[in-house]
N, C-alpha and C positions, 0 to 999 in steps of 0.2 A: 103392405101397410103404408097407407098415404102420409102419415106423418107422426111424430113422437114427441113429447114433451122431453126436456134433458132429465126430468125426475123419474120419467118411466123406465122400466125394466128394460135392458137391452136384450132384444129377442132374436139375434143373430144366432143361426145354426152353428154345429161345429163344422159343418162344410163350409159356411161362409168364411168363419175364422181361417181355416185351412186354405182355402183359395186365395183370400186377401194376402196371408203371408207369402202362399207359393208364387203368385203373380210378383209380387214386390221383389222376392229373392230372384224371381226367374229374368224379372228386367234389370236386376242388378243395382237398385236403388239403395239398398242397404240402410234402410231405416231401422233406426235403434228401436229396441224393445219389440220386434216382430220375432215369430219363430225361426230359429236357425235350423236351415235342412240345406242338403245338398241340392244340387241342379236335378238329379235323378228323383229325389224324393218330391221336389218341386213340381218337376213335370207329371210325376205321377199324380198327386193332388189336383193338378189344374186338369189333366186329362179325365180323371174321375169325376170331377165336377162337371165337365161338360157331357159327360156319358149320363150322369144323373138327372141333369136339367134337359137334355136333348128332348127326351120324350115328353116333357111338359108342354111341348109347343112352341119354344121360342128360347132365346138366349134368356138368362137371368137378370134380373134387376140387382144392380149393385146397391149395396146399402153404404150409407155414409158412416165411417169408421172414425175413431177417436184414440188418441194415445197421450200420455203424460209428456209435456213439453218441459216442465220444471216446477219449482217453488219460488214466489216471491218473496223479499225480505219480510214481508208481513205475514210468511207462513201460508198463504193461498197457493193452493195448486192450479197451474196453468195447463191447458190441454190444446193440442193441435188436432183439427178436424179434417180428414181426407174425404175429399170430393171426386170421386174417380167416374169417369163414364165407361161405356161398353167397350169403346175402342183402347181402353188403357190409358188415356190422356186424363190428367187430374190437376185439381187445384188444391193447395192446403192453406187454411186460415186457422187463426189463433183468436181464443177469447181474450187475450191481453191486448188491448188496443184494437180489437177488431181488425187484426193486421192480416194482410194477404203474404203468406210466406213464400209459397211456390205456384207455379204455373208451368206445368210440364207438358209439352204438346210435340207432336212428330214434325221432324224436319223433312226435307226432300228424299231422305234415305230412309224414313221411317224410325229414325232414332228420337227418343223422347229428349226433348232439350228444354231446360228450365229457363224462361227468358226474364225473370224478375231478380233483381238483386235484393239481398237479404243476409241474415245472419243464421247460423246453426244451432245458437243457444240463446236462452231466455236473457240471459244477464245483459247481452249486447242489445236486444231489443228494450230493455229497461232504460238503456242511454239514448240510443237511436237518434243522435242529433242529425242525421239526414233524412229523417222521417221515411226510412224504407217500407214500403207495403202499407203505410199507416192510413187508417180512417181519421180524417180532420174534421174537427168540428169544436164548438158550433159554427165557426167560420174559417173556411179555407183562405187562405193568403193575407195580404197585409191590411190593417186599417191605421190609417195615417194618424200618428198623434196618439194612439192608443185611446181614442175617445169618440163618441158620437152622440146624438141626440135623438130621442124618440118621445114623441107626444110633449114635445117641449122640456123634457127633463134631458138633463146631461148624464151619459154613462161613461165612467172613468173604468178603462180595461187595463189589465197587467201589461206592462211594458216588456217584450223579451228580444226586441232586435232595433237598433238604436232607440228612436223615441216611439216606436210602432209596436203594435200588437201582430205577431205573427202567428199564423195558424192556430189562433185562439189562446195563444199564451204558453208559458212555460210548462204548463201542467195540464195538457191537452186530452182528448179522447183516447189519442194514442197510448196514453201512460195509466189507463183505466183498465181495471179488470172487468170485463162486460159479463152479465148475465147471459147463458145460451137459454133463449126462449122456446125454440123450436128446432127439431132437425126433420127433414123430411126425406125419405129415400125416395120416393116418387120423383120429386123434383130434384135430387140430387142437391139438397141445400141446407143451409143452417142459417138461423135468425140469430143475431146478437141484440141484446138490449141493455140500455144505460139510463139511469136517471140523473141527470145532471142539476144539482141543487142551483137554487135562486143564488146568484151572487158569485158562482164558480167563474174564477179569472176576472169577475167583474161584470158578467153578461147577467141581466135581468130575467128572473122567472125560473120556475122549475121545468126543464126541459125532458120530455120522456122520448127518447128516440131509440130507434132500431136500424140495423143494417143487415139485409139479408144477402148472402153470398149464393148465387146458383150457377152450377157447372153443366151446360147442356151436352147433348150428344153430338151436336155439330162443333163443340169446342168453343162455345162462348161463353165467358165469365160475365155474369149479370150482377150487379149491385145495385141494390134497391133501398133508399133511404127514406124513412119515415119518421116524423116527430108531431108534438104537440106540445104546446107551452102554455102556463097559466097567465102570463104577461106578454106583453110584445117584447120581442128579441130579435137577435140575428139568427137565420137559419140558411147557411149556404156550405152544405158538406161536400167533401171530395175525396178521392183515394189519391195518395202520393207514392203510386209505384214507380219505380224506375225500371224501365225496360230496355233490354238488348236482346234483338231477335237473332243474333248470333249465339246466344245463350251467356247466362252471367258468368262474369270471370273471363270472358274471352277477350277483354280489351275494348278499344274504342268503339262506340257506335256511329261514330261520325261517317262511316261509309254506309251506313243505312238510308234508305230513301223515305221522305216524308212527303204526304200532302196534307194541308191544312184548307179545309172550304172555309176561307174567310177572306173577304174584300178588305176589311178593316181590323187594325189593332190599336192597343192604347199604349201610347208612348209613355216613357217613365220621365219625371223631372229631373232625376239624377240617380246617383249610385243609391240612394234609400229606396227605389224601386216603387215610389207611389205615383200612380198616374197623374198626368196633365190634367185629365178631366176631358179630354177631346179624343174624337176618333181620328185616326190617320188612315189613309188608304195604303195599302202594302204595295202597289204597283209600282214599278220602278226603284224598288228597294231591295235590299237582302233579306228584308222579312216577309217577302213574297213566297210562299208555298202552295199557291193555288195549282200549279204543276209540279208533280214530283221531282225533287231534286235530293242530292244526297246532303245529310244535315249540315256536313262541315263544308260543304261548297263555298259558303259565303261567311261562315261565321267569324273569320278574322278581317271581314271588311273595315275599311275606314268609315265608320258609320257611328255616330254618337250614341246611338241605342245600344249597339253591341259594346261598345266601350264601357256605358255605365254600368253593365252588368255582367261583364266579363263572358259574353256569348248570349245566347238566347235564354232568356228569362222574362218572357212577355205574355201579355194577354190577348188572345185574338179573339174578335167579335165573329162567331161563326154565322154561315149562311142559314137563310130560311128558318129563323127561330120564331116558333109560336109556342105558347105554355102549353105543356103537356104531349108536345110533338117530339118523339125521339126520332132523330134523322142521322144520318151519317156525316160526322164532323172531320173525320180525320183517317188517313191510311198510313200505316208505315210498313216497310218490306226490305228483308234482307236477300240479297242475290245470292249468298255464301249459302244459306241454310234453306233457302226458298219459303221461310215463314213469314206470311203476311199477317197484319193485325188491322182490323177495322174499329173503329171507335165510334160507337153511337150514343147520342144523349138527348135529354130533354133541356138540358142546360143552355143558356145564351152564350157563354164563354168557354174557352179552354185555355188555362196557361201551360205554354211550351216551355219547359226548362231542360236544357241540355247539360245538367249534372256538371255545372262550371265551377262548384265549389266542394265537390267530393275530393279528398285527399288521403290517400294511405288508410283507406277504411277496410279493416279485415272482415272478410264476409263469408259468404258458404263456400264449403269445400276447400278451405285453405287458400282461396282466392283473395287479392288484395284490390280494392276498387280505387280507381283514381279520375280524375278530371276527364270528362265526356265518355266515360265508359257507359253511358246509358243515356235515356232521356224519359221524361215525366210529360204526360197529357191530361192535366188536372181538370176535369170539368166545373164549372162555378159560373159566379156572374163577376164582373169586374172587379179586380181589387179596389180597396175602398170606397166600393159602391155606396155603402151606407151613407157615405159624406158627399155624395155628389148626386145631385138631382137628376141628371140626364142620364146615368147609369141604370142598370136594372136593380130594383131594389131588394135587397134580402130580407126586409123586415117581415116577420111571421107575426101576425096578430094573435092576441090570446084565444085560445080555442080553435083557431084555423090549423088544417092540416097540413104539415109539410110532406111533400112527395116527390121524389126524383128517381130517375133510373139512368145509370149508364152502363155500356156494355162493352167489352172487349172480345171481339171474334177472331179466332186464330184459324187459319187455313194455308195450304200451299198454292203459290201463286204458279200457275200453269206456263 
């Protein structure tokens, strides 16, 4: 079955259901709502499925499974979608906020490791002041003064950080219940759709937007954003996942290595984090990640930019940008787990944030997250680009198609 709409009948066989439960029990994931069985029973169903499908000429194609996550205060039911490949690695996403909840990939010993921060319960995602795993839109990052002009008309936005508009305002896409537009078993993917009404948080036009999550056989998580609006608006989507390649809840991420393929970054004017409007070279500064170094190596350097933002929280103008060209922009690596992550994107920039303001955040598996326990690589255009002529414009004209892809590829560095 190549694809199915959410409203279509779930055609999974009894064997699929048993195997999904057996694999999760066998791997010790303890997902609530699955069939409870002993290890012996789990192994029995796992081996039975292998026998049943071995004679069909190959390994079985996994289906995208789903389960109830909770109920919103509005009474609406929220689900989690489980995207698992043939190796057993998987990602989980929810239709609330089109949020990325888990990415579980093997470490150098073959142990599945969840490398993104998040929560175990829906209520925490309803608050989610850190934007864990969030789909951000219409605009990622800051718009200075919470206003801009388009076609000579001033647009006034909701202010939610100082005088600025951050991540599109106080009630952004991460707080919306998205429609599940399509599930594809062949692609191991799910597409979420949201209609953002004219004037939402001040943004003009009705914006019809979709986000596709796909998890491939080689452990690449692809995020595909598409949208169209009936008026000129801002379209600059991103994902705000926090990564720790030692595993979520393992403590600091400052010992992990990072490369950012960028000769330039955009310095900020002060602690309000609005760029000055110019590019500066990273060479000779603590901002230089062109050669891999530990994230924490220079984070406490006596450097004004790091003092303004309490550590790294800066936009990098990545090399070799051309519209529609997805290329390698960053690589992160943990020498403890051996897990590496390549980031590819067709966006011109990436915001590197070292979780400077995470404090006593109660997360998954009883873990408490704190300052610098993770890092974000948020692909986008420059912050406040809509107000700076020399930056990449985020303006989407009426009837124009917005289309952007970012991917995170996980593998073991030999």
